[in-house]
MIMARTI-458645 format. One line per field, with one value per residue (C-alpha): x, y, z; residue in three letters. Coordinates in Angstrom, 2 decimals. Example, Ala and Ser with C-alpha at 12.3 -4.5 7.8 and 13.67 -1.06 7.14 Angstrom:
x (12.30, 13.67)
y (-4.50, -1.06)
z (7.80, 7.14)
fiza (ALA, SER)
% end
This chain:
x (-0.14, 1.60, 1.77, 1.43, -0.85, -2.17, -5.58, -8.03, -10.25, -13.17, -12.57, -13.06, -16.54, -18.15, -17.74, -21.11, -22.10, -21.61, -23.33, -21.37, -20.40, -17.02, -16.46, -13.43, -10.52, -6.75, -6.38, -9.42, -9.13, -9.03, -6.33, -4.18, -4.33, -3.20, -0.02, 0.44, 0.16, 2.82, 5.11, 5.08, 6.01, 8.76, 12.15, 14.85, 18.58, 19.85, 20.12, 16.64, 15.04, 15.56, 13.32, 10.50, 10.52, 10.01, 7.13, 5.64, 5.47, 3.96, 1.40, 0.53, 0.01, -2.12, -4.49, -4.70, -5.21, -1.71, -1.09, 1.63, 3.66, 3.08, 4.28, 7.24, 8.59, 7.44, 9.89, 12.44, 12.00, 12.36, 15.78, 16.98, 15.69, 14.14, 13.59, 11.16, 7.81, 5.55, 7.17, 5.96, 2.53, 2.29, 3.61, 1.21, -1.82, -0.61, -0.13, -3.39, -5.00, -3.41, -4.69, -1.13, -2.50, 0.49, 3.14, 0.67, 0.03, 4.02, 4.14, 1.80, 3.33, 6.95, 5.04, 3.58, 6.65, 8.27, 5.72, 4.00, 2.08, 0.22, -3.23, -4.37, -2.10, -3.55, -6.79, -5.80, -4.17, -7.13, -9.52, -7.36, -7.19, -10.79, -11.19, -8.62, -10.58, -7.65, -10.49, -8.82, -5.93, -8.37, -10.28, -7.16, -5.85, -9.28, -9.46, -5.94, -7.29, -10.23, -8.46, -6.89, -9.64, -13.28, -16.43, -14.72, -17.61, -15.85, -13.61, -16.57, -18.52, -15.74, -15.10, -18.65, -18.30, -15.61, -17.47, -20.66, -17.99, -17.36, -20.90, -20.71, -24.03, -24.76, -21.65, -21.95, -25.32, -24.15, -21.23, -22.99, -26.20, -24.64, -23.22, -26.26, -27.85, -25.46, -24.96, -28.85, -27.97, -25.15, -26.27, -23.23, -24.04, -27.63, -26.12, -24.10, -26.85, -28.47, -26.05, -25.77, -29.52, -29.15, -26.52, -28.79, -31.29, -33.59, -34.25, -37.26, -35.34, -32.53, -34.80, -36.01, -32.62, -31.25, -34.23, -33.41, -29.73, -31.29, -33.79, -30.83, -28.21, -30.63, -27.27, -25.45, -24.40, -23.73, -27.04, -29.12, -26.70, -27.60, -31.05, -31.40, -29.74, -32.57, -35.32, -34.88, -35.39, -38.42, -39.95, -39.19, -36.92, -37.88, -37.20, -33.66, -32.58, -33.30, -31.61, -28.59, -28.51, -29.04, -26.04, -23.50, -22.55, -22.05, -19.75, -16.39, -13.69, -12.99, -14.04, -17.41, -17.76, -16.97, -19.15, -22.22, -21.53, -21.58, -24.76, -26.06, -24.79, -26.74, -30.08, -30.12, -28.92, -31.82, -34.39, -32.72, -31.61, -29.28, -26.62, -26.30, -26.19, -23.28, -21.10, -21.91, -21.21, -17.23, -17.15, -16.27, -12.80, -12.06, -9.01, -10.75, -12.98, -10.41, -12.34, -11.77, -9.83, -6.48, -5.07, -1.48, -1.26, 1.17, -0.89, -3.04, -6.58, -8.78, -10.88, -13.89, -14.45, -10.90, -9.43, -10.65, -10.48, -10.89, -7.35, -6.04, -4.98, -7.44, -7.29, -10.80, -10.34, -12.86, -13.88, -16.02, -17.21, -17.86, -21.77, -20.65, -18.31, -21.58, -23.30, -21.15, -19.92, -23.08, -21.18, -17.75, -18.95, -19.48, -15.99, -14.98, -17.15, -15.57, -12.18, -12.30, -10.67, -7.41, -7.17, -7.60, -9.34, -7.90, -10.43, -8.95, -11.80, -11.60, -9.55, -12.51, -14.38, -11.93, -13.11, -16.66, -15.78, -13.72, -16.63, -18.88, -16.12, -14.38, -13.40, -11.47, -8.26, -9.71, -7.45, -7.37, -6.34, -4.85, -5.17, -3.11, -3.51, -0.60, -1.07, -4.54, -5.63, -6.69, -4.69, -5.55, -3.01, -3.12, -0.26, -1.30, -1.48, 2.10, 3.09, 1.70, 3.04, 6.46, 6.33, 4.19, 4.95, 3.03, -0.98, -2.74, -5.03, -6.86, -10.43, -12.52, -15.18, -18.24, -16.96, -18.32, -21.80, -21.37, -19.78, -22.71, -25.46, -26.48, -30.38, -32.85, -33.03, -29.37, -29.43, -29.61, -32.92, -32.52, -29.69, -27.45, -24.06, -22.90, -22.36, -21.52, -19.56, -21.07, -19.99, -20.62, -24.40, -24.95, -23.36, -25.65, -28.81, -28.13, -27.88, -31.13, -32.74, -32.32, -34.05, -38.14, -40.20, -41.08, -39.31, -36.10, -35.28, -31.17, -31.22, -28.19, -28.74, -25.55, -22.25, -18.62, -17.96, -20.19, -19.16, -20.75, -24.03, -23.41, -24.78, -27.94, -28.81, -27.12, -28.44, -32.33, -33.55, -35.42, -38.91, -38.59, -37.17, -40.25, -43.07, -40.62, -39.22, -42.84, -43.90, -45.71, -44.35, -40.96, -37.51, -35.48, -31.36, -29.07, -26.03)
y (-0.07, 3.23, 6.20, 8.54, 8.67, 11.35, 11.10, 12.92, 15.69, 14.23, 11.39, 13.57, 13.77, 14.89, 12.39, 10.96, 8.67, 5.23, 2.30, 1.08, -3.20, -3.53, -5.23, -5.28, -3.33, -4.16, -2.28, -4.21, -5.58, -9.44, -8.00, -6.42, -9.78, -11.56, -9.49, -9.66, -12.95, -13.85, -11.14, -13.14, -16.41, -14.97, -16.40, -13.74, -13.46, -11.07, -8.30, -8.58, -8.49, -4.67, -4.36, -7.10, -4.92, -1.56, -3.58, -4.45, -0.83, 0.08, -2.45, -0.89, 2.62, 1.06, -0.40, 3.14, 4.98, 6.71, 5.95, 8.79, 7.27, 3.68, 4.37, 5.87, 2.96, 0.66, 2.77, 2.28, -1.19, -1.99, 0.27, -2.53, -5.20, -4.35, -8.08, -8.39, -9.09, -8.35, -5.09, -3.96, -5.24, -3.30, -0.16, -0.54, -0.66, 2.66, 4.27, 3.15, 4.53, 7.86, 8.06, 7.83, 5.28, 5.36, 4.14, 2.04, 0.26, -0.28, -1.42, -4.02, -5.16, -5.43, -7.32, -9.79, -10.35, -10.92, -13.06, -14.70, -17.26, -14.73, -14.03, -11.94, -9.45, -10.32, -9.61, -6.25, -5.22, -6.08, -4.22, -1.24, -1.73, -1.83, 1.66, 3.36, 1.72, -0.64, -3.12, -5.42, -6.13, -6.19, -9.24, -11.15, -10.45, -11.46, -14.52, -15.80, -15.32, -17.38, -20.02, -20.50, -19.70, -20.78, -19.54, -16.61, -14.19, -11.08, -11.48, -13.00, -10.14, -7.79, -9.91, -9.28, -5.40, -5.57, -7.15, -4.73, -1.93, -3.42, -3.66, -7.30, -7.78, -11.06, -12.10, -10.83, -11.87, -15.64, -15.18, -14.09, -16.78, -19.70, -18.26, -16.76, -20.14, -20.95, -18.00, -16.75, -14.37, -12.56, -9.09, -8.07, -10.34, -8.82, -5.71, -6.16, -7.97, -4.59, -2.49, -4.74, -4.25, -0.51, 0.17, -2.00, 0.37, -1.91, 0.31, -1.59, -4.85, -3.32, -1.74, -5.06, -6.65, -3.59, -3.95, -7.89, -6.43, -4.14, -6.80, -8.83, -6.33, -3.29, -1.26, -1.72, 1.69, 0.80, -1.16, 2.10, 4.76, 2.46, 2.39, 6.41, 6.57, 4.47, 5.86, 8.99, 8.78, 6.50, 9.71, 9.23, 12.33, 12.83, 8.83, 8.90, 12.11, 9.93, 6.77, 9.15, 10.72, 7.65, 5.90, 8.41, 7.33, 3.87, 4.96, 2.95, 4.69, 8.07, 6.93, 5.86, 9.13, 11.18, 9.62, 9.82, 13.60, 13.77, 12.24, 14.19, 17.27, 16.21, 15.69, 18.74, 20.58, 18.87, 20.16, 24.06, 23.73, 26.42, 27.37, 24.34, 22.22, 24.28, 24.32, 20.51, 20.19, 21.18, 17.60, 16.49, 17.75, 15.35, 13.66, 10.28, 10.18, 8.39, 11.07, 14.06, 16.31, 17.87, 21.21, 21.21, 25.50, 27.58, 30.31, 29.66, 28.69, 31.78, 32.01, 34.12, 34.72, 36.17, 37.40, 40.72, 39.53, 43.11, 44.02, 40.42, 37.91, 35.13, 32.07, 30.06, 26.31, 24.52, 21.22, 17.77, 17.84, 20.57, 20.21, 21.06, 24.02, 25.57, 25.36, 26.33, 29.51, 30.77, 32.76, 33.84, 37.49, 37.72, 36.99, 39.47, 42.04, 41.55, 41.79, 45.14, 46.49, 46.69, 42.96, 40.30, 36.74, 34.04, 31.04, 27.78, 25.46, 22.14, 22.97, 22.68, 25.26, 28.03, 30.00, 29.77, 31.17, 33.78, 34.97, 34.77, 36.48, 38.85, 40.61, 37.03, 35.47, 32.35, 29.28, 25.13, 23.16, 19.87, 16.48, 13.73, 10.52, 10.94, 7.58, 7.09, 10.74, 13.07, 16.34, 19.07, 21.68, 24.87, 25.61, 28.87, 30.32, 28.89, 30.77, 33.74, 33.26, 32.69, 35.99, 38.37, 37.04, 34.65, 34.44, 35.42, 32.77, 30.22, 28.87, 25.67, 27.11, 25.22, 26.65, 30.22, 28.92, 28.97, 32.56, 33.91, 31.81, 31.86, 32.46, 31.51, 35.18, 35.64, 33.64, 35.79, 35.74, 33.87, 35.14, 34.12, 34.74, 31.65, 33.43, 31.12, 31.92, 33.98, 32.21, 28.59, 30.00, 30.83, 27.09, 25.34, 27.57, 26.58, 22.68, 22.89, 24.63, 21.61, 19.33, 18.47, 21.37, 21.35, 22.36, 21.21, 19.77, 18.78, 15.80, 15.21, 11.97, 10.51, 11.00, 9.94, 8.55, 5.56, 3.21, 1.60, 3.40, 6.34, 3.70, 3.39, 6.93, 8.79, 6.25, 6.04, 3.12, 4.00, 2.84, 5.90, 8.09, 7.43, 9.58, 12.35, 10.82, 10.63, 14.42, 15.84, 18.64, 18.04, 17.26, 15.51, 16.22, 13.64, 16.25)
z (0.07, -1.13, 1.68, -1.22, -4.33, -6.54, -7.03, -9.56, -7.58, -9.04, -6.52, -3.20, -2.15, 0.87, 3.94, 4.56, 7.22, 6.00, 7.66, 10.44, 10.55, 10.92, 14.30, 16.59, 17.58, 17.92, 20.82, 22.80, 26.18, 24.62, 21.85, 24.83, 26.89, 23.81, 23.37, 27.07, 27.40, 24.31, 25.98, 29.12, 27.67, 25.53, 26.21, 25.19, 25.22, 27.68, 24.82, 24.10, 27.63, 27.48, 24.57, 26.06, 28.92, 27.03, 25.23, 28.28, 29.51, 25.86, 26.27, 29.80, 28.14, 25.61, 28.17, 30.07, 26.40, 26.57, 22.89, 22.44, 25.14, 24.28, 20.57, 21.89, 24.24, 21.24, 19.23, 22.09, 21.92, 18.70, 19.08, 21.28, 18.61, 15.32, 14.14, 17.08, 15.31, 18.19, 18.82, 15.33, 16.01, 19.47, 17.17, 14.76, 17.24, 18.55, 15.33, 14.48, 17.52, 16.58, 13.30, 11.79, 9.34, 6.77, 9.79, 10.93, 7.77, 7.36, 10.85, 10.40, 7.34, 9.14, 11.69, 9.44, 7.26, 11.02, 12.46, 8.98, 10.91, 13.29, 11.85, 14.04, 12.63, 9.26, 10.93, 12.19, 9.17, 6.93, 9.13, 9.03, 5.16, 5.02, 6.89, 4.38, 1.34, 0.30, -0.19, -2.35, 0.15, 2.90, 1.25, 0.88, 4.67, 5.91, 3.67, 5.36, 8.36, 8.04, 6.42, 9.71, 11.80, 9.98, 11.62, 13.24, 13.58, 13.74, 10.71, 8.49, 9.23, 8.50, 4.87, 5.01, 5.04, 2.67, -0.33, 0.55, -0.29, -3.39, -4.34, -4.10, -2.19, -3.16, -2.13, 1.18, 1.76, 0.75, 3.11, 6.30, 6.09, 7.02, 9.65, 10.68, 10.72, 13.32, 15.26, 15.42, 18.54, 16.78, 17.08, 15.08, 12.27, 11.92, 11.94, 9.22, 7.12, 7.38, 6.35, 3.14, 2.56, 3.09, 0.81, -1.76, -1.10, 0.47, 3.29, 4.88, 4.64, 6.12, 8.84, 10.13, 10.41, 12.52, 14.86, 15.29, 16.44, 18.77, 19.96, 20.78, 21.94, 22.94, 24.04, 20.37, 19.32, 15.90, 15.14, 16.48, 14.72, 11.46, 12.18, 12.61, 8.74, 7.69, 9.80, 8.18, 4.37, 5.41, 7.02, 10.71, 10.87, 14.68, 15.81, 13.44, 15.51, 18.86, 17.75, 16.79, 20.05, 21.97, 19.97, 20.60, 24.35, 23.05, 20.66, 21.24, 18.79, 17.41, 14.05, 15.73, 17.61, 14.57, 12.41, 14.46, 15.17, 11.12, 10.72, 13.30, 11.67, 8.20, 10.47, 11.81, 8.52, 6.76, 9.67, 9.24, 12.63, 12.05, 13.20, 15.21, 12.26, 10.49, 13.53, 14.18, 10.29, 11.28, 11.99, 8.44, 8.69, 12.12, 11.39, 12.80, 9.53, 6.74, 4.12, 6.22, 3.65, 5.21, 3.78, 2.94, 3.28, 4.94, 7.06, 9.65, 9.53, 9.77, 13.38, 12.63, 16.55, 17.26, 14.00, 12.08, 8.20, 7.10, 4.68, 5.19, 2.14, 2.76, 0.85, 0.71, -0.56, -1.90, -0.44, -1.46, -4.97, -7.72, -6.75, -3.07, -4.25, -5.98, -2.84, -0.69, -2.93, -1.86, 1.02, -1.00, -1.90, 1.87, 2.92, -0.37, 1.33, 4.91, 3.67, 1.82, -0.54, 1.67, 1.49, -1.06, -1.36, -3.22, -3.92, -4.98, -6.52, -8.89, -11.88, -14.32, -12.58, -12.60, -14.95, -13.68, -10.52, -11.62, -13.64, -10.51, -8.07, -9.91, -7.03, -5.98, -7.80, -8.42, -9.38, -9.06, -6.28, -6.43, -4.48, -3.07, -1.03, 1.79, 4.21, 3.16, 3.67, 1.22, 1.24, -0.90, -1.96, -3.53, -6.37, -7.71, -3.85, -3.38, -6.14, -4.69, -1.29, -2.87, -4.84, -2.55, 0.69, 2.98, 3.38, 5.86, 6.54, 5.01, 5.17, 4.23, 1.85, 3.67, 7.09, 5.64, 6.36, 10.10, 10.06, 7.21, 7.39, 11.21, 10.53, 7.55, 7.17, 6.58, 3.08, 0.15, -2.23, -5.44, -7.37, -10.50, -8.84, -11.04, -14.67, -17.79, -20.42, -23.06, -26.26, -24.58, -24.08, -27.80, -28.98, -26.44, -27.54, -31.26, -30.23, -27.86, -30.89, -32.73, -30.49, -30.97, -29.39, -25.80, -22.28, -22.20, -18.70, -17.98, -15.66, -13.53, -11.57, -10.87, -9.20, -10.59, -7.50, -7.00, -4.25, -1.19, -0.14, -2.63, -5.46, -3.75, -3.12, -5.89, -8.82, -8.16, -10.73, -13.51, -12.52, -9.95, -12.94, -15.05, -13.87, -14.58, -18.15, -19.23, -18.10, -21.15, -23.40, -21.66, -23.29, -21.07, -21.80, -19.89, -18.29)
fiza (UNK, UNK, UNK, UNK, UNK, UNK, UNK, UNK, UNK, UNK, UNK, UNK, UNK, UNK, UNK, UNK, UNK, UNK, UNK, UNK, UNK, UNK, UNK, UNK, UNK, UNK, UNK, UNK, UNK, UNK, UNK, UNK, UNK, UNK, UNK, UNK, UNK, UNK, UNK, UNK, UNK, UNK, UNK, UNK, UNK, UNK, UNK, UNK, UNK, UNK, UNK, UNK, UNK, UNK, UNK, UNK, UNK, UNK, UNK, UNK, UNK, UNK, UNK, UNK, UNK, UNK, UNK, UNK, UNK, UNK, UNK, UNK, UNK, UNK, UNK, UNK, UNK, UNK, UNK, UNK, UNK, UNK, UNK, UNK, UNK, UNK, UNK, UNK, UNK, UNK, UNK, UNK, UNK, UNK, UNK, UNK, UNK, UNK, UNK, UNK, UNK, UNK, UNK, UNK, UNK, UNK, UNK, UNK, UNK, UNK, UNK, UNK, UNK, UNK, UNK, UNK, UNK, UNK, UNK, UNK, UNK, UNK, UNK, UNK, UNK, UNK, UNK, UNK, UNK, UNK, UNK, UNK, UNK, UNK, UNK, UNK, UNK, UNK, UNK, UNK, UNK, UNK, UNK, UNK, UNK, UNK, UNK, UNK, UNK, UNK, UNK, UNK, UNK, UNK, UNK, UNK, UNK, UNK, UNK, UNK, UNK, UNK, UNK, UNK, UNK, UNK, UNK, UNK, UNK, UNK, UNK, UNK, UNK, UNK, UNK, UNK, UNK, UNK, UNK, UNK, UNK, UNK, UNK, UNK, UNK, UNK, UNK, UNK, UNK, UNK, UNK, UNK, UNK, UNK, UNK, UNK, UNK, UNK, UNK, UNK, UNK, UNK, UNK, UNK, UNK, UNK, UNK, UNK, UNK, UNK, UNK, UNK, UNK, UNK, UNK, UNK, UNK, UNK, UNK, UNK, UNK, UNK, UNK, UNK, UNK, UNK, UNK, UNK, UNK, UNK, UNK, UNK, UNK, UNK, UNK, UNK, UNK, UNK, UNK, UNK, UNK, UNK, UNK, UNK, UNK, UNK, UNK, UNK, UNK, UNK, UNK, UNK, UNK, UNK, UNK, UNK, UNK, UNK, UNK, UNK, UNK, UNK, UNK, UNK, UNK, UNK, UNK, UNK, UNK, UNK, UNK, UNK, UNK, UNK, UNK, UNK, UNK, UNK, UNK, UNK, UNK, UNK, UNK, UNK, UNK, UNK, UNK, UNK, UNK, UNK, UNK, UNK, UNK, UNK, UNK, UNK, UNK, UNK, UNK, UNK, UNK, UNK, UNK, UNK, UNK, UNK, UNK, UNK, UNK, UNK, UNK, UNK, UNK, UNK, UNK, UNK, UNK, UNK, UNK, UNK, UNK, UNK, UNK, UNK, UNK, UNK, UNK, UNK, UNK, UNK, UNK, UNK, UNK, UNK, UNK, UNK, UNK, UNK, UNK, UNK, UNK, UNK, UNK, UNK, UNK, UNK, UNK, UNK, UNK, UNK, UNK, UNK, UNK, UNK, UNK, UNK, UNK, UNK, UNK, UNK, UNK, UNK, UNK, UNK, UNK, UNK, UNK, UNK, UNK, UNK, UNK, UNK, UNK, UNK, UNK, UNK, UNK, UNK, UNK, UNK, UNK, UNK, UNK, UNK, UNK, UNK, UNK, UNK, UNK, UNK, UNK, UNK, UNK, UNK, UNK, UNK, UNK, UNK, UNK, UNK, UNK, UNK, UNK, UNK, UNK, UNK, UNK, UNK, UNK, UNK, UNK, UNK, UNK, UNK, UNK, UNK, UNK, UNK, UNK, UNK, UNK, UNK, UNK, UNK, UNK, UNK, UNK, UNK, UNK, UNK, UNK, UNK, UNK, UNK, UNK, UNK, UNK, UNK, UNK, UNK, UNK, UNK, UNK, UNK, UNK, UNK, UNK, UNK, UNK, UNK, UNK, UNK, UNK, UNK, UNK, UNK, UNK, UNK, UNK, UNK, UNK, UNK, UNK, UNK, UNK, UNK, UNK, UNK, UNK, UNK, UNK, UNK, UNK, UNK, UNK, UNK, UNK, UNK, UNK, UNK, UNK, UNK, UNK)
% end
């Protein structure tokens, strides 16, 4: 798995509240007990004893949740003996808990190379690979683990999640079905079966399985979270929000906490609960979310509560996809006005949109952003802003474009009336008017009905079946145009 990978910006999208089915934790009490047992039984030469003692201290720090100290002790142990496979395993667990995913992957791989028969390492690495989207690698590692541990509930569950995320829904169901006939009381398996059906868009059926998981284990936070995400599109918004708030105390990891907060923020946004919704939406940048955007800019992030932007040079960084940049650009002019004539706003957007945004906001300097995956994380950088900083000096601040909503749209009345602030290129308007004139008479209706990112749940919610489109497509007097 490469630590750095250039990506097309079209692969970036809004962090969405995905279904939660992945089970297990490399730092769970059971996992740490296994590590402690292996360390206690290790027979070592005198030169290795210090390394073992340091590893025991590292494991003790893991137990207390002090992962930074645990990491340092594991590194110190490996300085004594870098061939100690269990040391690399301990280090990998620590780095994973600190969201240092690239180093964690390398440490797991080193541990697996030194201890190829330790299937727990393969399981831990497979779980992390799935979380970061390396689905092919995760599948191979989980199959390796299950070959040595057939019928293992947690690993079977996690492999089903990988198959689900690959849109291999039938394979996921077939994997779960025989084990569910044996493990009928497993709330984890019923929950994951629900997530598979949820991602297929079979919401009523998914709800049945989430409720079965909760019947078996009323305290199962993941199942309650998943039920919340199904109840909302089924029309039970109040029940969905109650479920989400009830699930939060049971979140077991930083990722689960962030994902639940993200889902609740989107629910609040859908109910126009502002400004709370926009404040809560800051969770989209939480590093516990693997899809959270990081920005590589040599400037501090603007804090609107303490820093007056008047007369400053401020970079707005677009985020998520093209449609999101268009929606959130609703506030760009507000910041241009706040900066005033003595300052300058720079706006970084998807490269294809530069001309469009430059026409829309002539008071800003608009350029493109680029994206790279560093250690599994989406990192956005802004070449034109780097060049400006080299020639004209360091920028004062930067701000994510969606964060402007919390500053300038704190009430419904603060939203401006309808206004066409996005200005198309005149020559293209003339061209397309000519093309449309060649079509049959009738109202011309453009259909924008899919996303370029069609993975997992997005495939269900971003591409409705043609049966749902039929009444629209058959509307009399209309000419439908696929955009």
